[in-house]
C-alpha positions, 0 to 999 in steps of 0.5 A, spaced: 622 312 385 621 315 378 626 313 373 626 321 370 626 327 374 620 330 376 618 336 381 619 331 387 626 330 385 631 327 381 630 321 377 633 314 378 636 314 371 639 322 372 642 320 379 645 313 376 648 317 370 650 323 374 655 318 378 657 314 372 659 321 369 663 323 375 666 316 375 668 317 368 671 324 369 675 321 375 678 316 371 679 320 365 683 325 368 687 320 372 689 317 365 690 323 362 695 325 367 698 319 367 699 317 360 701 324 358 707 323 363 709 316 361 716 316 357 715 314 350 720 308 352 714 305 356 711 302 350 705 297 351 703 300 357 703 307 355 699 305 349 694 301 353 692 307 357 692 311 351 687 306 348 683 305 354 682 313 355 680 313 348 675 308 349 672 311 355 672 317 352 667 314 347 663 311 352 663 317 356 660 321 350 654 315 349 653 316 357 652 324 355 647 323 350 643 319 354 644 324 360 642 329 355 636 325 353 634 324 360 634 331 362 630 333 357 625 328 358 624 329 365 622 336 369 627 339 373 626 339 381 625 346 384 632 349 387 634 346 393 632 350 399 637 354 402 641 356 395 642 363 395 641 367 388 648 367 387 649 359 389 643 358 383 647 362 378 653 358 380 650 352 379 647 353 373 653 356 369 657 350 372 652 345 370 652 348 363 660 348 363 660 340 365 655 339 360 659 342 355 665 339 357 661 332 356 661 333 349 667 337 347 672 333 351 670 326 347 669 329 340 675 334 340 679 327 343 676 323 337 678 329 332 685 329 335 687 322 334 683 321 328 686 327 324 693 325 327 693 318 324 693 315 331 686 311 331 682 308 336 683 301 338 676 300 342 676 296 348 683 294 346 680 289 340 676 293 335 680 298 330 674 304 329 674 306 322 677 313 321 672 318 318 677 324 317 683 325 313 690 325 316 690 333 317 696 336 322 692 342 323 686 339 325 689 334 329 692 340 333 686 344 333 683 338 336 688 337 341 688 344 344 680 344 344 681 338 348 686 341 353 681 347 353 675 342 355 679 340 360 680 347 363 673 348 362 671 341 366 676 343 372 673 350 373 666 348 372 667 342 377 670 346 382 664 351 382 659 345 382 663 342 388 664 348 392 657 349 392 655 342 394 660 341 399 659 348 402 651 347 403 652 339 405 658 340 410 657 347 413 650 349 412 647 342 413 642 343 408 643 336 405 644 338 398 648 332 396 642 327 398 638 330 393 643 326 388 644 320 392 641 313 390 635 311 394 633 318 396 
């Protein structure tokens, strides 16, 4: 199987990055929901979750950059048989939303924590330098952009999953197999 996309199908790098991003999104959403609901008194545990959320956000940004490079370096395979024109539009727009979220979420989160003076302790050990001044309105803009990015992610993911699951489970077109490793 080729590493990059080709007219014959998605490449192994694309498939690996797809599932890595899916796993990172799942972990990040779960961590975001947990950490924002923990009371301030939870102290060290809450801080650890926040730091890992920030770390994985930056890792996700790096993976997104590689994914964008791989997408541009290869050639997209043709649309899967069985997809209607409406399905193709939904997938196209959902994919654009997902790519946008892959960049907006980590960048806005970084702006929020840096302009807010919270900082990033990468992997719990490396304090990243802060390139931004402490600026309350910029931190607030970063925070709300991060929240808007989460809503964009939810909408795009729902659209993407709806098409994939409908064609995989109801129509048995095997749409999901196109993105599975080894296929």
